[in-house]
Structures are given as structure tokens and as C-alpha cells.
C-alpha positions in Angstrom: 22.6 16.1 -2.6 22.8 12.7 -4.2 21.2 9.9 -2.1 23.1 6.6 -2.2 22.2 3.1 -1.2 24.4 3.3 1.8 22.1 6.1 3.1 19.1 3.7 3.2 19.2 2.7 6.8 16.3 2.3 9.2 15.0 5.6 10.5 16.7 7.6 7.8 14.7 10.6 6.7 14.6 12.1 3.2 12.9 15.1 1.6 10.7 14.6 -1.4 10.1 17.4 -3.9 6.5 17.8 -5.0 6.7 19.8 -8.2 4.7 23.0 -8.0 3.9 22.6 -4.3 7.1 22.2 -2.2 8.6 19.5 -0.2 7.5 16.8 2.3 9.5 14.2 4.3 9.6 10.4 4.1 11.1 8.1 6.8 12.3 4.6 6.2 11.0 2.4 9.0 11.9 -1.2 9.9 10.8 -4.1 7.8 11.0 -2.1 4.5 8.1 0.2 5.4 8.2 3.9 4.6 6.1 6.7 6.1 5.3 9.7 3.9 4.3 12.7 5.9 1.8 15.5 5.3 4.2 18.3 6.2 4.4 20.4 3.0 6.9 23.3 3.1 8.0 25.8 0.5 11.7 25.3 1.1 13.8 22.2 1.8 14.8 23.3 5.3 13.8 20.9 8.1 16.0 21.8 11.1 14.1 20.9 14.3 11.2 19.2 12.5 9.5 16.7 14.9 7.9 13.9 12.8 6.1 12.5 15.9 3.8 15.6 15.6 3.1 15.3 11.9 0.3 13.4 10.2 1.3 10.4 8.1 -0.2 10.5 4.6 0.4 6.8 4.0 2.8 4.0 4.9 3.8 1.4 2.3 6.3 -1.4 1.9 9.0 -0.2 -0.5 12.0 -1.4 -2.4 13.9 1.6 -1.1 17.0 1.2 -3.4 14.7 1.8 -6.4 13.4 5.1 -4.9 16.7 7.0 -4.9 15.5 9.4 -7.6 12.5 10.2 -5.4 14.6 11.7 -2.6 15.9 15.2 -2.7 18.1 15.4 0.4 19.0 13.4 3.5 17.8 15.3 6.6 18.1 12.6 9.2 20.6 14.6 11.3 18.4 17.7 11.6 15.0 16.2 12.4 13.4 14.2 15.2 12.4 10.8 13.7 9.0 9.3 14.1 9.0 6.7 16.8 5.2 6.0 16.9 4.4 2.3 16.5 3.7 1.2 13.0 0.2 0.1 12.0 0.3 -3.7 11.5 -3.1 -3.9 9.8 -3.0 -3.8 6.1 -4.6 -5.1 2.9 -3.6 -8.1 0.8 -5.1 -10.1 -2.1 -8.1 -12.2 -1.0 -8.2 -15.9 -1.5 -11.5 -15.6 -3.3 -12.4 -14.2 -6.7 -15.1 -11.6 -6.8 -18.1 -12.7 -8.9 -18.4 -9.3 -10.5 -14.8 -8.9 -11.7 -13.6 -12.5 -11.7 -10.5 -11.2 -10.0 -9.3 -11.3 -6.4 -10.5 -8.7 -4.1 -8.7 -7.5 -1.0 -8.7 -8.9 2.5 -7.8 -7.2 5.8 -4.9 -8.8 7.7 -2.9 -8.2 10.8 0.8 -8.6 10.3 3.5 -9.6 12.8 6.0 -6.9 13.8 8.4 -8.7 11.5 6.7 -9.1 8.2 5.9 -12.7 7.2 4.3 -13.2 3.7 2.7 -16.4 4.9 0.8 -14.5 7.7 -2.5 -16.2 8.3 -4.1 -13.7 10.7 -6.9 -12.7 8.4 -9.4 -10.3 10.0 -11.8 -9.9 7.1 -11.3 -12.5 4.2 -13.0 -10.5 1.5 -13.7 -6.8 1.7 -17.1 -5.6 0.4 -16.9 -2.2 -1.5 -20.1 -1.0 0.3 -19.9 -2.6 3.8 -16.1 -2.1 4.1 -15.7 1.1 2.1 -14.0 2.9 5.0 -11.5 0.0 5.4 -10.7 0.2 1.6 -10.2 4.0 2.0 -8.1 3.8 5.2 -5.7 0.9 4.8 -2.8 0.3 2.4 -2.0 -2.7 0.3 1.3 -4.1 1.6 2.9 -5.2 -1.7 6.3 -4.1 -2.7 6.4 -0.5 -4.2 9.4 0.5 -6.2 8.2 3.0 -8.8 9.1 6.6 -7.7 6.9 8.1 -10.4 3.8 6.4 -9.2 4.4 7.3 -5.6 5.1 11.0 -6.5 1.9 11.0 -8.6 -0.1 9.9 -5.6 1.5 12.6 -3.4 0.9 15.3 -6.1 -2.7 14.2 -6.5 -3.3 14.7 -2.8 -2.0 18.3 -2.9 -3.9 19.0 -6.1 -7.3 17.5 -5.0 -7.2 16.8 -1.3 -7.8 13.1 -2.0 -5.3 10.7 -0.5 -6.0 7.4 -2.2 -4.3 4.5 -4.0 -6.3 4.5 -7.2 -5.1 1.0 -8.1 -7.8 -0.3 -5.7 -10.4 0.8 -8.2 -9.2 -1.8 -10.6 -10.1 -4.6 -8.2 -13.2 -2.6 -7.1 -14.4 -0.7 -10.2 -17.6 0.3 -8.3 -15.5 2.0 -5.6 -15.4 5.8 -6.0 -12.4 7.7 -4.6 -13.0 9.1 -1.1 -14.2 12.6 -0.7 -11.8 15.5 -0.4 -9.9 15.6 2.8 -11.4 12.3 4.0 -10.1 11.3 7.4 -8.9 7.7 7.6 -10.4 5.4 10.2 -8.3 3.2 12.4 -9.7 -0.1 13.7 -8.3 -2.5 16.3 -8.2 -6.2 15.1 -11.2 -6.9 17.4 -13.2 -4.0 15.9 -12.4 -5.2 12.4 -13.5 -8.8 13.2 -16.9 -7.4 14.5 -17.4 -5.6 11.2 -16.8 -8.9 9.4 -19.5 -10.6 11.5 -22.0 -8.2 9.9 -20.9 -8.9 6.4 -23.1 -10.6 3.8 -23.0 -14.4 3.7 -20.3 -15.9 1.5 -22.7 -17.3 -1.0 -21.8 -18.3 -4.6 -23.4 -14.9 -5.6 -20.8 -13.0 -3.7 -17.8 -15.2 -4.1 -16.9 -16.8 -7.4 -14.2 -19.2 -6.2 -12.3 -19.9 -3.0 -8.8 -21.1 -3.7 -6.8 -23.3 -1.3 -4.9 -21.1 1.1 -1.5 -22.5 0.3 -1.9 -22.3 -3.4 -0.1 -19.0 -3.7 1.2 -18.5 -0.2 4.8 -18.7 -1.3 4.4 -16.8 -4.6 6.4 -13.7 -3.8 8.1 -12.1 -6.8 10.9 -9.7 -5.8 9.3 -6.8 -7.5 6.4 -6.2 -10.0 5.3 -3.2 -11.9 2.1 -3.0 -10.0 0.2 -5.1 -7.5 -2.6 -5.1 -10.1 -0.4 -7.1 -12.5 -0.1 -9.8 -9.8 -3.9 -9.8 -9.3 -4.5 -10.3 -13.0 -1.9 -13.0 -13.1 -3.6 -14.8 -10.2 -7.0 -14.5 -11.7 -5.8 -15.8 -15.0 -4.3 -18.8 -13.3 -7.4 -19.6 -11.3 -9.8 -19.3 -14.2 -7.8 -21.3 -16.7 -6.3 -23.8 -14.3 -2.8 -22.8 -15.4 -0.9 -19.7 -16.3 0.6 -19.1 -19.7 2.0 -15.7 -18.8 4.6 -14.7 -16.2 3.8 -11.4 -14.6 7.2 -10.1 -15.6 6.3 -10.6 -19.3 3.2 -8.4 -19.0 5.1 -5.2 -18.6 8.4 -3.6 -19.2 10.8 -4.9 -16.6 12.1 -1.4 -16.0 8.7 -0.2 -14.9 8.4 -1.1 -11.2 6.3 0.0 -8.4 
């Protein structure tokens, strides 16, 4: 079955073939989010599948029209779609550079039900790889993903190793090891996350290299980039040099998107 752009409607469900392992399902949610489920089957037969009862591997923001090659078949009509509320807590680039890497880290933020890139509800401004390790393991970066190969590699890695993790986080946090096999993600309320931040180390010059003005990049939203890492490197280069000589689109082949 060939999946077309017209099939990409909210709550549509598609099967994804995981080579050598079988098939799983992915559901397009509102606001460009997509749930990928841990419901591996040997055959692409999903009649009666209730996605409300299946564990979600991860939820990410996607450029769905770029993922058509990832989907094997449209099974929306034969499954019960997931109606559980979406998690609105996610990761985004911090407004500080880490002293150890001279690049941005990640912050924990709470989004509105309708995604707003200028969201200012920051729960933890800069995640520490030791103190906030569970948060880095458990929450996803909500940048635009449009590379089917990278998404499939992550899914395949999970079924090969039992580790469900976006390894790109290790570029911003090179001291962060992947989570152990079959690690169970934690889920915090905004209040619980704020309490954890209150126990964080002081934001001294030793822990934060530079705090940039909040608005400096608040409107910098390229339609699609090859990797959210490219954007991090671009921002770091801008902050350190005071100007940017490279556009992130020039750093990679424009056909390689995530």
C-alpha cells in the first residue's frame, strides 16, 4: 500500500516495518506530534488493535510528509486509536552554553496544548547530566524530525539492544551514557520538575558559560534541519563569535533531513 500526503490526517495510524523484527504502529496526533508504539508483531495485521493499551516508545514532532517512506500501510480503519492525553513536557535548547562543551544544553519546558515556539514556561533552565539524568533519559526533544532513516534506526536499536534513547543527546552531553537496557521512563508533573530544579547546583560561571538574552533566538525556527544537533552547533558558533558565517542549511546536504 502506497501512503500519500492526503492520508496524513490527525489520528491516522500507520504500520512501520522494522527489518528483521516485524512491524509496529505509529499514530499521527494533533499539533504535528507522532506516537510510536511498542507493539511489535511478526505480521502486518492489526485488526482490533487497541492503542490505548499499548506502551508508547516515544512521541516526537514530525514533518509527516517527509516520512511517507517510513510507513508500510494505513491501518486507521481497523484499530482503536490512542486517545490518551499527550505529554506536554519536553526538551528544548537551553539559553545558556555549557562550560564543558561551549554549546547549549537542554532545558525542560511545558508546552501549551497548541504548540508555540515562543513558549516561555521553562521548568528547568539547564539540565545537569548527573542531577537530571532521568529527565534526559525520559523526555524527548521537540524539534522537527523528518528523516525516516534516523527514526527507523532508533526503533531498530531498541529491539536490538533494549535501549530506547535519542543518541543525539550525547552530543550536547558527551558525559551522558545511554540508559540501561529496558530502562523505564519517569514522568514528572510540572510541579515535581520545578522541585528538582530547586535542588540543582547554583548557576555559577563554572557551570554556565554564557546566558544569552531570551529573545535572541526565540523566533529562529527553520522549517526543517538535518538534525537538531546542527541547530545547536549553529547557535553555539553564533554566540561565541558574535555573528554567524554559516547557515545551518549549508552545513549538510539539504536532502538529509530529520
